[in-house]
N, C-alpha and C positions, 0 to 999 in steps of 0.2 A: 308785502312788508307787513311784518310781522309786528305784536307788540305786548314782550312780558311787564309785566307790574308797571306797565306805564313806560318802560322807554323803549320805544321802537329797534327792533332787528329787521338789518335789510338784509335782503337771499343779494346771488353770487350778481356780480361781481364784488361783492361787501364782506363779504361774509372775514374778511380775514383782520378786517376792522374792525368789526364786530367783537370778535375773539380778543383782539387786542383790545381793547375801551374794557371789557369787561376784568381781567386780569389785575392783581397787582401788584401796582408801577413798583417797579424795583427800588425807587427812590421809597418809601413805604416804611413806616420806625416799626409797623408791626412785626417787618421778617425778624425782627432780634427778638422777639418772644414769641414765634412758632418751633415748637418745638420737633427732634429730629429720630431718626432710629433709637440714639441711649435713651431720650423720655429729657431730656433738657437740650435747653434753646437750640439752637445754631441757624441761622445770618447766611440764608443757603443765597440771597439777592449776590454774594463780593462772589460770589464761583461764574453765577446766571454771569455776570459783566465780564469777566475774565472770560468765559467762551462763548460771550458774544465778541471781543475782540480778538476772537482766536484761536486762544489757549485750550487745551486738553484739560478740564478740570474731571473728571471720570473718576477717576479714581478717590476725590475728596470725595465727590457725589455719593457712589457708594457706600464706603463707610461712614459720613455723619445722615445719611436717611434710610439706610436700612441695617436694621442688627438684631441675626436667628431668628428673621420674623416680626420684628416690630420696626414699626413704622409711624410719622405723627401726622401733622398737619404739615410741615415746612414739607414733608415729601412728594404730603400731593401739590401741592402752595406753585412747586415749580413743572409743574405738567405744562402748566399750559406755556409756560416760557421753552420747555425745548422742543416744544411741536413748532411755538413760533418760531426761534431759531433755527432750528431744520429747516423751513418752511423754505427762511428770509435766505437761508444762505446755500441750500444745495447740501448742507453735508450732515451725512445724515450713517449710523452704521448698525452694528448689532448691538454696542453698546444702549444704544436712545431705542430700542425694539425693547432689546433687555430687560433693562430698569423699568422700563416702561410700566409692562408688561407687570414685572414683580411687585412695582407697588401700585396697582392697583387686582390683583391676586390677594394681597397682605391688606388692603385698606380691608377685605370683607372677614381675616381675624377676628375673634369678635373678644380680642382683647385693644384693637388699634379703634382708635376716636372712628369717631362717622364723619364724613363729607362734610366740614363746614357747609350752611344756604349763601354762608356771602360769596363760596367758591365755585359751590355746583355746577352755574352754566359754565366759567370758563376752564371747568376743566372737565363739565363731559364736549362743548364742543371742541375742545383739544383733541379730545378721541376721535374724533369725525380725523380731526386732520391727520392724526395717527397714520389712522388707518390708510387712507390716502397715498401719506409717503410710502406705505407697509409696500399698499397695490403697485406704487410705481415699479418704488428698488428693484420687487418683486419679477417684473418683465423685463429686465436685463439676470444677468448670469451674477446670481450670488453666497457669498460663500458660503459655510453647511449653519455658522454663526448664523448668519443674518436672518439666513431663510426658516431656519427654528423659530426664532424671535419672533423675526419678520409676521408669521402665520400666524405666533403664541398673540402677538399684539391682533390682527385680521380674527381671529376665533372671540378673544377679548370683546372684541371691539362691536362685534353680533352677537353678542351678551353668552358666549360659552366660557363659563371660567371654567369647568372642569376640564373640559377639551384642550381653553388656551394654555391653563393652570401646569395638564403633564408635556406640550410641549416646546410649556419656557422650561420646564425645570428634567427634565429627560436630556442626559446623557446619551451619543452615538450607539456609547457600550450597553448602557439597561436596552434602548433602540435595537441593538442587535441579535442580544438573548431572546429582549421581546418575539419578534417575528424568529428566530431559530423553535425555541420553545412551541408557541403554538400555530407556525406553520410548515416547517421544518424544511428551514430555510436555504440549507444546505445542501442539501441530498434532491428538492421537488424546484428551484428555480435557478436561472442561469443569473449570475451578476453582472453582464454585461453591460455601460453600461451609451445608451444609449441622446444625443440631449435635441427633446419630442422638440426644441425652440427652433431648430435650424430648418430649413426646411431642404425636403432635397425633390428635387423633379424625377419625375418614370421618365428611368431609360427607354429608349422608341424600339420600338417592334421590329425594326430593321436589320 
């Protein structure tokens, strides 16, 4: 058990309860004051409640909380809840990872607001949870968008901001062009696909 600022923080298996206890409650009126990507107040708590109920609200979150590189405190405040909902429901896809990665990358843009002190602990703990979710999802067969965005989350969670940004923002065509230009891919490499996750027993010599 550790202590931060007079608050006792318990180790596993109480980690998720600790994250929850430091989150901004969805009923807190401060949500109505937090600004999103347009530098205007956006109450993201309503969309989060809908997400908990099983509705898809990703289009709204993308639209309201990130605009041409601009993010706000509301953008940061949703991250702990997104991690909590994904962990509780087992529902995660490329939107979760790409959205979290985008907010974390743009948080470092010089014209965006810093992470508020009151949000810092739950935000950072949520990122620990996001990395675990990404690693879990990558243990199976992930589609291309999930693979790239989950790898971005892992890189960001390990503190590599530039690699995380590269993975999150590069399109497949850009990656293909890079390996062609720098590795002469089409002339030097075979494009055969091998599922390295599938164990194959060697054939008997009989």
